[in-house]
Structures are given as C-alpha cells and as structure tokens.
C-alpha positions as CSV (number, residue, x, y, z in Angstrom):
1,X,41.3,-1.6,-9.7
2,X,41.2,-1.1,-5.9
3,X,42.8,2.1,-4.6
4,X,45.4,0.3,-2.4
5,X,46.6,-1.5,-5.5
6,X,46.8,1.8,-7.4
7,X,49.0,3.3,-4.7
8,X,51.2,0.2,-4.7
9,X,51.6,0.5,-8.5
10,X,52.5,4.2,-8.1
11,X,55.3,3.3,-5.6
12,X,54.5,6.5,-3.8
13,X,53.8,5.5,-0.3
14,X,52.5,2.6,1.8
15,X,49.2,1.3,0.6
16,X,46.2,3.3,1.7
17,X,43.5,1.2,3.2
18,X,41.1,3.9,4.1
19,X,40.3,6.6,1.4
20,X,41.0,10.1,2.7
21,X,38.0,12.4,3.5
22,X,37.2,15.1,1.0
23,X,38.9,17.8,3.0
24,X,42.1,15.7,2.9
25,X,42.2,15.6,-0.9
26,X,44.5,18.0,-2.8
27,X,42.4,20.9,-4.2
28,X,41.0,20.6,-7.7
29,X,40.6,23.9,-9.5
30,X,38.1,23.7,-12.3
31,X,37.5,26.2,-15.1
32,X,33.8,26.7,-15.9
33,X,34.6,27.9,-19.5
34,X,36.1,24.5,-20.3
35,X,33.1,22.4,-19.4
36,X,32.0,21.8,-23.0
37,X,35.5,21.6,-24.6
38,X,37.2,18.5,-25.8
39,X,40.4,19.3,-23.8
40,X,38.6,19.7,-20.4
41,X,40.4,16.5,-19.3
42,X,43.8,18.3,-19.6
43,X,45.3,19.1,-16.2
44,X,48.2,20.8,-14.6
45,X,49.4,18.8,-11.6
46,X,51.5,20.8,-9.1
47,X,53.6,18.9,-6.6
48,X,54.8,20.4,-3.4
49,X,58.0,22.4,-3.7
50,X,61.2,20.3,-3.3
51,X,59.3,17.0,-4.1
52,X,61.9,14.6,-5.7
53,X,61.7,14.6,-9.5
54,X,62.1,10.9,-9.3
55,X,58.8,10.8,-7.6
56,X,57.1,12.9,-10.2
57,X,58.5,10.9,-13.1
58,X,57.5,7.7,-11.4
59,X,53.9,9.0,-11.1
60,X,53.9,9.9,-14.8
61,X,55.2,6.4,-15.7
62,X,52.6,4.6,-13.6
63,X,49.8,6.8,-14.9
64,X,50.9,5.9,-18.5
65,X,50.7,2.2,-17.6
66,X,47.3,2.5,-15.9
67,X,45.9,4.6,-18.7
68,X,47.5,2.5,-21.4
69,X,44.2,2.3,-23.3
70,X,44.1,6.0,-23.6
71,X,46.1,7.4,-26.5
72,X,46.4,10.8,-24.7
73,X,47.5,9.5,-21.4
74,X,51.1,10.7,-21.7
75,X,52.4,13.8,-20.0
76,X,52.5,16.8,-22.2
77,X,55.1,18.7,-20.1
78,X,57.2,17.9,-17.1
79,X,58.0,20.9,-14.9
80,X,61.0,21.2,-12.7
81,X,61.9,24.9,-12.4
82,X,58.9,27.2,-12.5
83,X,56.8,24.7,-10.6
84,X,57.3,21.0,-9.9
85,X,54.8,18.7,-11.6
86,X,53.5,17.9,-15.0
87,X,50.6,18.5,-17.4
88,X,48.6,15.9,-19.3
89,X,45.3,14.2,-20.0
90,X,43.8,12.5,-17.0
91,X,40.6,10.5,-16.6
92,X,38.4,11.0,-13.5
93,X,39.9,8.0,-11.7
94,X,43.4,9.2,-12.1
95,X,42.4,12.7,-11.0
96,X,41.1,11.2,-7.7
97,X,44.2,9.1,-7.2
98,X,46.5,12.1,-7.7
99,X,44.5,14.2,-5.3
100,X,45.1,11.5,-2.6
101,X,48.9,11.7,-2.9
102,X,50.4,13.7,0.0
103,X,53.0,15.2,-2.3
104,X,50.4,16.7,-4.7
105,X,49.6,20.3,-3.8
106,X,46.8,20.8,-6.2
107,X,45.4,19.9,-9.7
108,X,44.1,22.6,-12.0
109,X,42.4,22.3,-15.4
110,X,44.5,23.7,-18.1
111,X,43.3,27.0,-19.5
112,X,44.0,29.4,-22.3
113,X,46.5,32.3,-22.4
114,X,46.2,35.2,-24.8
115,X,48.6,38.0,-25.8
116,X,47.6,41.2,-24.0
117,X,46.7,43.4,-26.9
118,X,47.5,43.9,-30.6
119,X,45.3,46.6,-32.1
120,X,46.7,48.2,-35.3
121,X,46.9,52.0,-35.2
122,X,49.0,54.8,-36.6
123,X,51.6,56.4,-34.3
124,X,55.2,57.2,-33.5
125,X,57.7,56.3,-30.9
126,X,56.2,58.8,-28.4
127,X,56.6,56.2,-25.6
128,X,60.4,56.6,-25.6
129,X,60.1,60.3,-25.3
130,X,57.5,60.0,-22.6
131,X,59.6,57.9,-20.3
132,X,62.6,60.2,-20.6
133,X,60.8,63.4,-19.7
134,X,58.6,64.5,-16.7
135,X,56.1,66.3,-19.0
136,X,54.2,65.0,-22.0
137,X,54.6,66.3,-25.5
138,X,58.3,65.9,-26.0
139,X,59.6,64.2,-29.2
140,X,63.2,63.3,-28.2
141,X,64.4,60.2,-26.3
142,X,67.2,61.2,-23.9
143,X,69.1,58.3,-22.3
144,X,72.5,57.0,-21.1
145,X,74.6,55.4,-23.9
146,X,75.0,52.2,-22.0
147,X,71.4,51.4,-23.0
148,X,71.0,47.9,-21.7
149,X,74.4,46.5,-22.7
150,X,75.1,43.4,-20.6
151,X,71.5,42.6,-19.9
152,X,69.3,39.8,-21.3
153,X,65.5,40.0,-21.9
154,X,63.4,36.9,-22.4
155,X,60.2,37.3,-24.3
156,X,57.7,34.5,-23.4
157,X,55.3,35.2,-26.2
158,X,54.6,34.3,-29.9
159,X,58.3,34.2,-30.7
160,X,60.8,36.8,-32.0
161,X,61.9,37.4,-35.6
162,X,65.6,37.3,-34.8
163,X,66.5,38.1,-38.4
164,X,65.0,41.6,-38.2
165,X,67.8,44.2,-38.9
166,X,66.6,46.3,-36.0
167,X,68.0,43.8,-33.6
168,X,71.5,44.0,-35.1
169,X,72.1,40.3,-34.4
170,X,71.3,40.7,-30.6
171,X,68.1,38.7,-30.9
172,X,67.8,34.9,-30.7
173,X,64.7,32.8,-31.1
174,X,65.7,29.8,-29.0
175,X,62.7,27.7,-28.0
176,X,59.2,26.8,-29.2
177,X,56.5,24.9,-27.4
178,X,54.1,25.1,-30.4
179,X,54.4,21.9,-32.4
180,X,56.1,22.3,-35.8
181,X,56.3,26.1,-35.6
182,X,59.5,27.9,-34.6
183,X,59.0,31.4,-35.9
184,X,56.9,34.4,-34.9
185,X,53.9,33.8,-37.0
186,X,51.9,36.5,-35.3
187,X,54.2,39.5,-34.9
188,X,53.2,40.1,-31.3
189,X,56.4,38.9,-29.7
190,X,58.6,40.7,-32.3
191,X,56.7,43.9,-31.6
192,X,57.2,43.6,-27.9
193,X,60.9,42.8,-28.3
194,X,61.3,45.8,-30.5
195,X,59.8,48.2,-27.9
196,X,62.3,46.9,-25.3
197,X,65.4,46.5,-27.3
198,X,65.4,47.3,-31.1
199,X,67.9,49.9,-32.5
200,X,65.4,52.7,-33.3
201,X,62.3,51.8,-31.3
202,X,63.7,50.2,-28.2
203,X,64.1,51.5,-24.6
204,X,67.4,49.5,-24.2
205,X,68.8,49.1,-27.6
206,X,71.9,47.2,-26.6
207,X,70.2,44.5,-24.6
208,X,70.3,40.9,-25.8
209,X,66.9,39.3,-26.7
210,X,65.8,35.7,-26.3
211,X,62.5,34.5,-27.8
212,X,60.5,31.7,-26.2
213,X,57.4,30.8,-28.2
214,X,54.4,29.7,-26.1
215,X,51.5,31.1,-28.2
216,X,50.2,30.2,-31.6
217,X,49.9,32.5,-34.6
218,X,46.4,33.5,-33.3
219,X,48.1,34.8,-30.1
220,X,46.4,32.1,-28.0
221,X,47.9,29.1,-26.2
222,X,47.6,26.6,-23.4
223,X,48.6,27.7,-19.9
224,X,50.6,24.5,-19.7
225,X,52.7,25.6,-22.6
226,X,53.2,29.0,-20.9
227,X,54.4,27.3,-17.7
228,X,56.7,25.1,-19.8
229,X,58.1,28.3,-21.3
230,X,58.8,29.8,-17.9
231,X,60.3,26.5,-16.8
232,X,62.6,26.7,-19.8
233,X,63.7,30.2,-19.0
234,X,64.7,29.2,-15.4
235,X,66.7,26.3,-16.9
236,X,68.3,28.3,-19.7
237,X,69.1,31.7,-18.1
238,X,72.0,30.6,-15.9
239,X,73.9,29.5,-19.0
240,X,73.7,32.9,-20.6
241,X,76.2,35.7,-20.3
242,X,74.1,38.5,-18.7
243,X,76.4,40.3,-16.3
244,X,73.8,43.0,-15.5
245,X,70.9,40.6,-15.1
246,X,68.0,38.8,-16.7
247,X,64.6,40.3,-17.3
248,X,61.5,38.4,-18.3
249,X,58.9,40.2,-20.4
250,X,55.5,38.6,-20.2
251,X,52.9,40.3,-22.4
252,X,50.5,37.5,-21.9
253,X,47.5,37.0,-19.7
254,X,44.2,35.3,-19.0
255,X,41.7,34.6,-16.3
256,X,43.0,33.7,-12.9
257,X,45.1,30.5,-12.9
258,X,46.9,29.5,-9.7
259,X,49.6,27.4,-11.4
260,X,50.6,30.3,-13.6
261,X,50.8,32.7,-10.6
262,X,52.9,30.1,-8.8
263,X,55.2,29.8,-11.9
264,X,55.6,33.5,-12.1
265,X,56.3,33.7,-8.4
266,X,59.1,31.2,-8.8
267,X,60.7,33.2,-11.6
268,X,60.9,36.2,-9.3
269,X,62.1,34.2,-6.3
270,X,64.8,32.9,-8.5
271,X,66.1,36.4,-8.7
272,X,64.8,37.6,-12.1
273,X,62.8,40.8,-12.8
274,X,59.5,39.9,-14.5
275,X,57.4,42.6,-16.2
276,X,53.8,41.4,-16.7
277,X,50.9,43.0,-18.7
278,X,47.9,44.0,-16.7
279,X,45.6,42.8,-19.4
280,X,43.0,44.5,-21.7
281,X,39.6,43.7,-20.2
282,X,39.0,47.0,-18.4
283,X,38.7,44.8,-15.3
284,X,40.1,44.4,-11.8
285,X,43.6,42.9,-12.4
286,X,43.1,40.6,-9.4
287,X,40.9,38.4,-11.6
288,X,43.7,37.8,-14.1
289,X,47.0,35.8,-14.2
290,X,49.8,36.2,-13.7
291,X,49.2,40.0,-13.4
292,X,47.6,39.4,-10.0
293,X,50.7,37.7,-8.6
294,X,52.1,40.3,-6.1
295,X,55.8,39.6,-6.7
296,X,55.8,40.5,-10.4
297,X,56.0,44.0,-11.8
298,X,52.5,44.5,-13.2
299,X,52.0,47.2,-15.9
300,X,48.9,49.0,-17.1
301,X,48.6,51.2,-20.2
302,X,48.3,54.9,-21.1
303,X,48.1,57.0,-24.2
304,X,50.3,59.9,-25.3
305,X,47.9,62.3,-23.6
306,X,48.6,60.6,-20.2
307,X,45.1,59.1,-20.2
308,X,44.4,55.5,-19.1
309,X,44.2,53.2,-22.1
310,X,40.5,52.5,-22.3
311,X,40.8,48.7,-22.1
312,X,43.7,48.5,-19.6
313,X,42.9,46.5,-16.5
314,X,43.1,48.4,-13.2
315,X,43.4,48.0,-9.5
316,X,45.7,47.7,-6.5
317,X,47.8,44.9,-8.1
318,X,49.2,47.3,-10.7
319,X,52.7,48.6,-10.0
320,X,53.1,51.2,-12.7
321,X,51.4,52.5,-15.9
322,X,53.3,52.9,-19.2
323,X,52.8,53.9,-22.8
324,X,50.6,51.4,-24.5
325,X,48.6,53.1,-27.3
326,X,49.8,53.5,-30.9
327,X,53.3,52.3,-30.1
328,X,55.5,51.9,-33.2
329,X,57.9,48.9,-33.2
330,X,59.2,46.0,-35.2
331,X,57.2,43.3,-36.9
332,X,58.4,40.2,-38.8
333,X,59.9,40.4,-42.3
334,X,61.9,43.6,-41.6
335,X,58.7,45.6,-41.1
336,X,57.3,48.0,-38.5
337,X,53.8,48.6,-37.2
338,X,51.9,50.5,-34.5
339,X,49.9,48.5,-32.0
340,X,48.0,49.2,-28.7
341,X,47.6,47.2,-25.5
342,X,49.1,46.6,-22.2
343,X,51.3,44.1,-24.1
344,X,53.0,47.2,-25.5
345,X,53.3,49.0,-22.1
346,X,55.0,46.0,-20.5
347,X,58.2,46.0,-22.6
348,X,58.7,49.7,-21.8
349,X,59.2,48.5,-18.2
350,X,61.3,45.5,-19.2
351,X,63.5,47.7,-21.3
352,X,63.7,50.3,-18.5
353,X,64.8,47.6,-16.1
354,X,67.6,46.6,-18.5
355,X,68.5,50.2,-19.1
356,X,68.9,50.9,-15.3
357,X,71.0,47.7,-14.8
358,X,73.4,48.8,-17.5
359,X,73.4,52.4,-16.5
360,X,74.1,51.6,-12.8
361,X,76.4,48.7,-13.7
362,X,74.3,46.7,-11.2
363,X,72.6,43.3,-11.7
364,X,68.9,43.7,-12.3
365,X,66.9,41.9,-9.6
366,X,63.1,42.0,-8.8
367,X,63.8,45.0,-6.5
368,X,64.2,47.1,-9.7
369,X,60.4,47.3,-9.8
370,X,60.5,49.3,-6.6
371,X,63.3,51.5,-8.1
372,X,61.2,52.2,-11.1
373,X,58.2,53.0,-8.9
374,X,60.3,55.4,-6.8
375,X,61.7,57.2,-9.9
376,X,58.3,57.5,-11.6
377,X,56.4,60.6,-12.5
378,X,53.4,60.9,-10.1
379,X,49.8,62.1,-10.5
380,X,49.8,63.0,-14.2
381,X,47.4,60.3,-15.5
382,X,43.7,60.9,-16.0
383,X,40.9,58.4,-16.2
384,X,42.2,56.1,-13.5
385,X,40.2,54.6,-10.7
386,X,41.3,55.6,-7.2
387,X,42.6,52.1,-6.5
388,X,45.1,52.3,-9.4
389,X,48.6,53.8,-9.0
390,X,49.0,57.1,-10.8
391,X,52.5,56.7,-11.9
392,X,54.4,56.8,-15.2
393,X,58.0,55.5,-15.7
394,X,60.9,57.9,-15.9
395,X,64.4,56.9,-16.9
396,X,66.2,59.5,-14.7
397,X,67.1,61.9,-17.5
398,X,69.0,64.7,-15.6
399,X,67.3,67.4,-17.7
400,X,63.9,66.0,-16.9
C-alpha cells in the first residue's frame, strides 16, 4: 500500500506525496534488552499534548483495519490523562507511518517495570520513630492526632489487600490492569500501603488508601500497564472526597523510559504529590524511571543506623532519604512482615505528605516535597556519595 493512501485511510491530514526526511520523523526509542523478546513489537505511542482524542481513536481504528491480518493489532491501552496516546502491537510499516504523523511526539518500545525492593528481614517499626525525632535510637512515634485524616493516597503497585484489619475499612482496591487478577497476589503493595497508612505501622493512620494494580504477583509488569494505572488515577482522583489532597505512592521503577517520566510529570502538573522510589540498583538514579523525573519527590533508602541502604540508588535526582531497611508493615491475609528497599522508604514520604496536609489543614500539593526537604534532619547519614542529598524526613515533632 502506498504511503499517500495510508494517510488517506488514517484521515489525519492531506495526503503526503513526498516522504519526510529521517530528521522529520517522530523519534523512535528502542530498548536493547527487548531485541530477542516476543513482545518487542509492543509500543507506546505518545501524541503531542492537547491532541484531539478523536484523532487518536481514529488512528487506532485505521491501524486495526490496516493490520486486520494480525491478531495482536488492537490497542492494549488508550491514554488520555497521564499522557495522550495508546499502546499496542505494531508492525514495522505501521511504526513508520505513525512516525510521519505530525501529531505524534514519539514512539517507544514498551519495557518492564519492577517493584523497588522486597527483601524479607526481621525488624520493628523503627522508621516511624526515626521520622519523629532528630536523633536515631528512639522507640516512640510522636505525631499530631489528625494523622492524615482527609487525605487520600493512591498506591500504583501490586494491589492492596483492603480487607486487612490494620486499614480499618479505609483501604479500597479499586482497579487492576492485570488480566483476571484483582487482588494483591504479591504483598508488595499492601506492605507499602501499611507503611503509609495502617493503624499500627503507618505514618498517617487516618488517611484513605486506594489500590491500583499494575504489577503481577512476581512484582513485574509492562510500562504500558503502569502508564494506564497513572492515567486511571488522574481520571479517578477528582471524584474522591480528599479535602486535604491526593498523594500518589509509586514504589515501582525500571530503566529509563521517556513515556513513564512524561506520565509522572503529568501527575505532578495536575496538582498531585507523587513520591517515587529511587530504585535498588546502587546506581545513578538518572538512569531510572520515573525516579529521574525532576518534578516528582524521589526517595532513597537508609537503615536504622542512619547509613545508606546498600542497594539504594543515588545521585542529584534524589530529594530525600528515608527508612527503608527491615521495615515492619502489613502483608495480605491479615499478616505482617519486615521488608527492605526504596519501596519501603517511599511510603514514609507519601505518608508524611498526608500527615502534613491534615496537620496543617492545607491541601497537599507537589510543593509539599520542598516542605519535607526544608523540615528534614540534615547531615546525619553515612555512606552517601557527595552528589546525594544528606537529609532524613522529620515530622515536626515539637520535642524533637
């Protein structure tokens, strides 16, 4: 089929008689680790912001017609909030056609996201004590009794066991992007939610919890499912009663993915505080998504001796460090467990944002990250590179 006819079928613009030069094509971001995988033909297609959704759906319809011989030619997800675009299987010809469309910003091969840490260890709720005192070693958690009331925290993760008694009916598992699985079959999401908002292990134990499942039971998933989860949050959050604000906890990461950074950026620009795990590769965080996105609040991990968690990523993109080793919290089926990773550090910050919103009776916005940084305990962490901020969270306990 000649290219002008393709464009005519797509109903996107006047027929193009001269193919664009390579530097006029929308960028194509490939992932080298996918070269030998069966799903290497799965792409995320990002359209320019404010592109009409009618245009995007028309493109999807036309691609389905042109690829009618391919059983996988349908769109897996259509995005309208976190980014504008879609994901799906595309053959090389359709990739080239899409790159020629002026409304397409870029195409990116779909990649894999993974939960940022879940190492089983023994421990206590030392993290709660640490964020309410300037010095390490205390065992008590001192806080204001408002404790997150009136805030909502979304966990884009493996799901949340909303029947766990520690959540006292405040948790709701509301969406899954994993086919035929609606529960937390991993425990990762439930553990993170417990650190932020459970009765006995949570920073803000009166906050409302919403679970959005984007990872499988093995704690892995497609970036396109993750973007779909963030897209859902932006659609769902305005309908919830959260007078003191919405927080997004994102204890998920992977190698750099432009579309995921763009989706995270949109969450923040929509007015929501987003806490993101730095990752557990002991690597420069600029190589990882969405922790490298400047607008999110990126969290590294420490242990109870104020030493950098050995696997925590590092670098200038980290906003704050937080307790992430041997953290005791909730797990499915009414249980508890202690896990380690920047996944566990992140909900300390999400919970602290909720705590500050309720305490100050002020809607949580992305600016709360700067407030947390300003309030933090400085220069007590050992084992950090010079490029990483030396800062632990502090909840403002008047007695220090």
